C-alpha positions as CSV (number, residue, x, y, z in Angstrom):
1,Q,94.6,101.9,87.7
2,V,97.0,101.0,90.7
3,Q,99.4,98.2,90.6
4,L,100.6,96.7,94.0
5,V,103.6,94.6,94.4
6,E,104.2,92.8,97.8
7,S,107.6,91.6,98.9
8,G,109.3,90.4,102.2
9,G,107.6,87.1,102.7
10,G,109.5,84.0,103.6
11,L,110.1,81.3,106.2
12,V,110.6,82.3,109.8
13,Q,110.8,80.5,113.1
14,P,108.1,81.1,115.8
15,G,108.8,84.2,117.7
16,G,110.6,85.8,114.8
17,S,109.9,88.9,112.8
18,L,109.4,89.9,109.2
19,R,108.6,93.1,107.4
20,L,106.3,93.1,104.4
21,S,106.4,95.8,101.8
22,C,103.8,96.9,99.3
23,A,105.0,99.2,96.5
24,A,102.2,101.1,94.8
25,S,102.4,102.5,91.3
26,T,100.3,105.6,91.6
27,S,101.1,109.3,91.6
28,E,98.2,109.7,94.0
29,F,99.5,107.4,96.7
30,S,98.9,109.8,99.6
31,I,95.2,109.8,99.0
32,Y,94.7,106.1,99.1
33,N,93.7,103.9,102.0
34,F,95.6,100.6,102.3
35,N,94.9,97.2,103.9
36,W,96.8,94.0,104.6
37,Y,94.8,90.8,104.3
38,R,95.9,87.3,105.1
39,Q,94.6,84.0,103.6
40,H,95.0,80.6,105.2
41,P,94.8,77.6,103.0
42,G,91.2,76.7,102.1
43,K,89.8,79.8,103.8
44,Q,88.7,83.2,102.9
45,R,90.9,86.3,103.1
46,E,90.8,88.1,106.4
47,L,91.5,91.8,107.0
48,I,94.3,92.0,109.6
49,A,95.4,95.6,109.4
50,G,94.5,98.9,107.7
51,I,95.9,102.5,107.4
52,T,93.9,105.4,106.0
53,Y,95.2,108.3,103.8
54,A,95.6,110.3,107.2
55,S,97.5,107.4,108.8
56,S,94.9,106.2,111.1
57,T,95.3,102.5,111.7
58,N,93.3,99.5,112.8
59,Y,94.1,95.9,113.5
60,A,92.4,92.6,113.8
61,D,92.4,91.2,117.4
62,S,94.6,88.3,116.3
63,V,97.5,90.6,115.4
64,K,97.0,93.7,117.7
65,G,100.1,94.4,119.6
66,R,102.3,92.2,117.4
67,F,101.9,93.8,113.9
68,T,102.3,97.4,112.9
69,I,101.2,98.8,109.6
70,S,102.8,102.1,108.3
71,K,103.3,104.0,105.1
72,D,105.9,106.1,103.5
73,N,104.2,108.7,101.0
74,A,107.7,109.6,99.7
75,K,108.4,106.0,98.7
76,N,104.8,105.0,97.7
77,T,105.1,102.0,100.0
78,V,103.1,100.5,102.7
79,Y,104.7,98.3,105.4
80,L,103.5,95.5,107.7
81,Q,106.0,94.8,110.5
82,M,105.3,91.5,112.0
83,T,106.8,90.4,115.4
84,S,106.3,87.6,117.7
85,L,105.1,85.5,114.9
86,K,103.2,82.3,115.5
87,P,102.6,79.3,113.3
88,E,98.9,80.5,112.8
89,D,100.3,83.6,111.1
90,T,101.2,81.4,108.1
91,G,99.4,82.4,105.0
92,I,99.4,84.4,101.9
93,Y,99.5,88.1,102.7
94,Y,97.8,90.6,100.2
95,C,98.0,94.3,99.9
96,N,94.8,96.1,99.1
97,A,94.3,99.8,98.1
98,F,91.2,101.8,97.8
99,F,90.2,105.5,97.4
100,T,86.8,105.3,98.7
101,L,83.9,102.8,99.1
102,G,82.0,102.2,95.9
103,L,85.0,102.7,93.6
104,P,87.2,99.9,92.4
105,D,89.8,98.6,94.7
106,Y,93.2,97.0,93.9
107,W,95.1,94.0,94.9
108,G,98.6,92.8,94.8
109,Q,99.7,89.2,93.9
110,G,100.4,88.2,97.5
111,T,103.5,87.0,99.3
112,Q,103.8,83.8,101.2
113,V,104.7,83.9,104.9
114,T,105.5,80.6,106.7
115,V,106.0,80.4,110.4
116,S,107.6,77.1,111.3
117,S,110.4,75.5,113.3
């Protein structure tokens, strides 16, 4: 069982930046893969960024060049650095962890990001 706790959300003006954190409670953090998902009101969650256990990263086109996912194995924490934020980045951001496909994955409770002037 892995518990994930997101933090760092809030209200920011368009063009601003935020850094989200996802703290994971597991002694095997370094072997997990992590994703950040975003959910707009009334819509399904969408995958926006991922990082593998080996630190390979991938991004949705909508955030590529503006968001950066990273992790700190020593702190058991995954980050999402968000820059040049747009109103359409508003939503609830969720951290997700999985070891391999076919095994259970884990979700945090989400953190709200609002981009508005």
